[in-house]
Structure formats: structure tokens, C-alpha cells
C-alpha angles and dihedrals in degrees: 000000000000095000097059090049092051089046091052092049091048090049090050092051089049090050092049091049093047092050094050091045093053093047092046091049091049090054091049095045101041128064095189116089094204091057091050093049093047091052091045096054091046092051093044095049091049091049097045093039091221129143098246138014118183140171115224121198125203121228122217090260090056093253115117149199137221102241101171131026142169121194129190113231093324091287087145128033117257118259097180113135093012122126126222124205121246090249091068088073104034121218092253091055091049090048092053090049090053098042101041101019085220127178121222131209117188123198104194094189092056091034086227132135125202117206120194134175130199135178084214119165132175094285131114108300093236093065097062114039122192111273140187097028111184127184125195141148120284124243108259091232090057091050091049090047093053093044090053086054091051093246126137097169131033137177120195124189120178121235117212132197122184091348091303129112102255100171148303136276104215133187120194127188129183090217132050109280132187123209125208124221089253090053091052093047091050092049088049090052091050090051088053090052090050088054089054090049090051091051090048091049091048091054090047091050091049091049092049091048090049090050090049091050094046090047091052092046091047089053094048101040096063089045091054090056098038121120092248120117109282093237091056091047095051092047092052093045092051091052092049094048092051091048093048093060095039093251124164097216144352146198130208112196120188120190120236118277125195107329096333121111121241113281125226126191120186138182137176125359115006135186119253118282116247091200125004089222091059109053091162094057091120092061089054092064119103094248090061096035090059088059092048098047122096123205127207099262139133116276090247089069097052091093090065092045096055108047122146112256117222123197115183095181117018092196089062093050112097093201090060096045096097094062103022086112088076089067097046094091089055136061092238112135108149129054134188120190119192118186111219114225134148115216108310097332125124118283111282096196136278142275118224124191125189128204125196126232115258136212113235134202120199123188110216127192095243131331115299134180120221090210107119090217089071103092102158119097120246118273094208137037097195114139114280115191116212116197121195123184130208096011120172108240112219123242107241126221087248091055092051094045091051093049091049093048093050089043091061092055092043092052091049092051093047090049091051091048092050092048089050091049090048091051091048090047091052091048090050090051091050091047092046090050091049091048091047091050091047091047090050091050093047092048090049090051090045093052091048094047094039092050087052092045090049097042095048098060090034092054091046092050091050092049092051091046090051090051090049091048092063088072096214114113111158090167113059092189091055090048092053090048091054091050092050092048091049090050091049091050091049091049091052090050092050092048093054092047091048091051091052091048092048095051090047092052091048093051091048092048093240097120115102133189129214113198118212138154110282121195101224096194095060091035093058092043087060088054090051090054092045093056098034094104095050089045091055095041094049093038091231127151114241109197124186121190114177123175094167121078101193141018134181110238145122097277097207094049093043088053091050091050096048093042091051093048092047091047090054091046093053092041094054097038120082099168136015125031149313115218136190117198124183121187141156115244114237099207095052139017096263137123117221124205117188125192109190135172141178094233137120095308126207139256107259090221087065099047097099093047092052089065091059124093119267092013129128125168095253141336093259090064091048092050093047102039104020125211136135097250094244102107100083092040090055091046091052093050094046093048092050092046088057091052096260140115133232128208134181122212134175135164086222144277113347093008102096135252135258123202113195122200119192120194132177112261101234095171093086 
């Protein structure tokens, strides 16, 4: 007889060891808590030979849900996925589970409950025997509750995680069932292993969340520093932040910097506008202004001044009551406001994220009434579906942590952008000041030179007129010379005045062009005749080479341009030649007119300045050759108004100058 008993005990030990080994291996091999729990309840039910083993998890509000279950041949109805109200496990029972970590065995037939407590750890079972076993009668409500569930025997072992009651490991049987001390110790060991699995799963969840956050940050950070326009970047970043926390809409408000107005970026669902002209009205409300204000405080206190504000239900927030009507046409229910600030600098703005209300469905194990006057246990555990509309979804710690992390990078990028804008603004101010000073200098020089240019021919004209007014001209040749000189002085005066009037009209946008066909052959012959006297007097060669018969241009303005360029060429050329060359470009439909000379030339570093108004290369040229410095500026404006382009080239001082005009060939 002894041998079979020893054999049975050895078999039991082997079974215990095998069960623990399989569960431990499952925990080691699997990273998913649900897989571990499903395997655990299946192994436990097979070992205990009971009708149901389940794992019940408590919610923060003390209600709970069956999250894993194993049933034998459907002898009991499934409870998996069903929720149980907090009243099913009263506060006193939960408190005893926490304080004493006691296990309970209920025998419904005997209406008796056995409570036992053990300081059991994962050591050999013989070292820690079960202690403090207490038997007493069961509360009638508890008996009625179990009978309604179809249970005559139950075993409940608490599961702890981080010293908190996480859930219960429960065995139900439709018949009376006794449990040995070894059974209890093994169930306790399994509960301990489940606690390890929960800790492992929690670490895995944290790691996954950290990876998710880092992935999101790594996606957003390069975008913040990409070469795209800053407005496009901020809009994309806002959309990604909102999407990452399952928001329905968002707003990024940046306070005004320098002379710029405040900037507002929006995406998704938005509250109603108070006034279309004030899209940032929301950020002007006190709730947002409190987040944007800075107080005079030491930098060590800035952490307290800039905390993220979380609103789960805006209709329950008194500070939002005055303008909650703006959200009524939307499904927005939750709000998060993150002030943007880098180190101890002034507030940069704020990030606001909205979250819509949701409709929830909860599966309860039977209908229950939250009225405290209902004291009787439920008669049925059939599924009862509870629907709730427009519920405010909570913001999780992970949501808040992600928003804060991204907010740091966003604030840094905004600060860098604003510093860049400030630097650019300062550079623009310096440049504007430099341009203004240069313009003032040029205008002063222009007034000085123009007054001289005006007074010289005017004085000459007056002198010649005074001579003519005497009426005595014994020498007819001398008289004719005086008349010619007076006419020349008057013409110079008119030319200067016309240049001033032209540049004024151009600057005011009053100058117009009228394009028409211009016969270049006859046009250039007129120029030859116009400059024939100066050509003969200066003994210069004037060469015209025209391969283009016609061009579309404003004839009067083209004449003014060519005449001006030829006048400059003859004025600055003492020996050699002046040449006009007109060709059609092969590579593109353009006509090219070149006016070149062998005169004094220019410094190439000055070529762009020479096309500006009131500019001549240096004062020595002005003193020697005269002029107001407007001719080339007017030529440039006229050429561009006719759709062309002007360019100055010169090999250098004393090596001549070439002015190239390029016009569209509209004859094709």
C-alpha cells in the first residue's frame, strides 16, 4: 500500500514541477502578456480539473474585467471580456486582499469560506507551510451570487504588481471541490509568476511607448530643421503632433516678433470663429493668456510657470465656461495646452490640441443598478451592453509625455527661427540704412552736378543773348557762331531736364511703351546722319553692321536708347572707332544690338553701379566729360520695359566699352 502512495506523491511533485516549468518557459519565451495569461489559465484549469479558471483585472475605479479564461467543455458560461462593477468585490474585501494577501476558498454547499494567508515566495514548497487558516460562514449574498453564476466551489488568489492589487486568479467549479495545501501553494506560485509576467509586460509596454515616442520625435526633428519654408514646416509638424496623440484638431500660436503679426497655424476640427478678422481669438482668452504670460521670477521657478494644461472635459472646466458655446457645433471635448518656451526666455506661443468625444460600449456581466439602495445580488450574468454617448476620453500619461517631448523640440526650432528672423531683420535694417545713405549721397552729388550742368549752359545762353541784344555785329561769322553756341547750350539744358523728367516718370510708374515694327536699316542710317558731324570732326570711324531688317520696339524710346549709347561712345572715344552690330542669335529667338567703342573703358567691378541713377564711375570723369549720370539708368529702364536686357562689358581701363542690348525677335 505504501508504494502506490509514494508513487502518487512523486507523480504530484512531477506534475507541480512540470506545470511551473511550462508557465515559466511561456513567460520567458513570450513577450505578449495576453498569450501568457491565456496559457496560464489553460494550464491551471487542466491541473486543478475545475470547470473554469479566469484572470480578473481591476480597473482604476475598482470595477474589473475578465481578461483571460479557460472553460472545460462549456460546463459554465464564458465570462471573458465581461466587466463587473466595483460593488461585486466590496471595499472591505479588497482591503483584506491588500493587507493580508489572503486566499479564499468557498464551499457553496457547506456555505463555508476558508481564508488562508502565506508569506509564500518562490522557494521550495516545504519551507513555507500554509499558515493562519480561518474558516467561517459565508455571507448569504455571496452564496446567492455564486449560485446565480452556477458555481459551487471557488478559489480566489490575489495577484499583485508593484505592491498594488492588480487582479485575481480565480477557479470556479460547478461541483464541490476541495483543495490541498500543495494545490494552494502551487496556485500561489503561479500567481507569483503572473506578477512577474505583468512586470515584464509593463516594461515591454514602456519600451514600445518609448520607441514610438522616439520614432515620432525622430520624424519631426529633421522636419523642423529642413530647408522647407518655415510656414510649411510648422503646418506639417502640427498635423503630425495632432495625429500622434489621436487628436481631432490643433492650433499652433506664435507670438509676434519684431514687426511681424502673431502667427496661427490650424488643422482638423476648430471651434467657431467669433470674428473672421480675428482667427486667433481663442488665444486671447484668459485660459490661454495665463499660459502665455511670464512673471518676474527667478529662472529656477520657470518650470512651475510653464506646465502643460490638461482638460479632459471642457464643459466641466469653469475657466472655459464663458466661451464653451464656440465648441458646441463640434465634437471637441478634451483640450491640451502646452506653452512653448526655451529655457528662461519669454513665451514663444502655445500648442493646443483638441480631442473629440467618443461613444463607448461596455459589456457587463448582467444588468446592475448603481443605486446604493439595491442590495440584492444579480440573478443573471448574461451580457448587458451599456452604451454611452459623447464621453470625454482621458489623456494618458503617455500622451502628455509625448506632447511635452515634442514641445521641447518645437520650442527650440521656433526660437532658432525667430533668432534667424531677428538677424535677417537687423541685416535688412543695416542694408536699408546703407542704401538710404548711398541714395542720399548720390542725390546730393546729383543735385550738385545737375545744378552745375544746368547753370553752365544757362549762363552761356544768357551771355550769348546779352551779346546779341547789343545789336552791333560787324562780323557775320562771329554772329552765327554765337547763335549756334546759344542753341547748343539750350539743347544741353533741354536734354538734362528731359532726363530728369524721364527718370521721374519711370520711378512713378507713369512711363508707357508702345511696341511697333521698326525698320532697323533706315533707323540706323538716321543715327549715322545724326553723328556724321562729330565723326568728321573727331576723325573717328563709325561702322554700322545690320543683319536684321526689322524689330518690334517703341521707336521713340529705342531711338533715345541708341542715341544715348552712341553719344556716350563718341564722348568717351578720342581715337579709333564706334561700331553698331545687329545680329540674330542662333540658339534662341533674340535680336542682339551691340554698341562698342575704343574709348576709355570701364572697371568691370563698376559695371552694375553704372546702370543705376545718378552714378558715374568717378568724379574725374564727371569733371572732364560732364553729365548727370542718368543716361544709362534711363536706357536700362527703357530696354527692360520693351522686354529686353542690357549688359556692359569692357576689357578694362583704356580698352573700350561694349554695351549689348538683347530684344525678343517677334518677327517669327
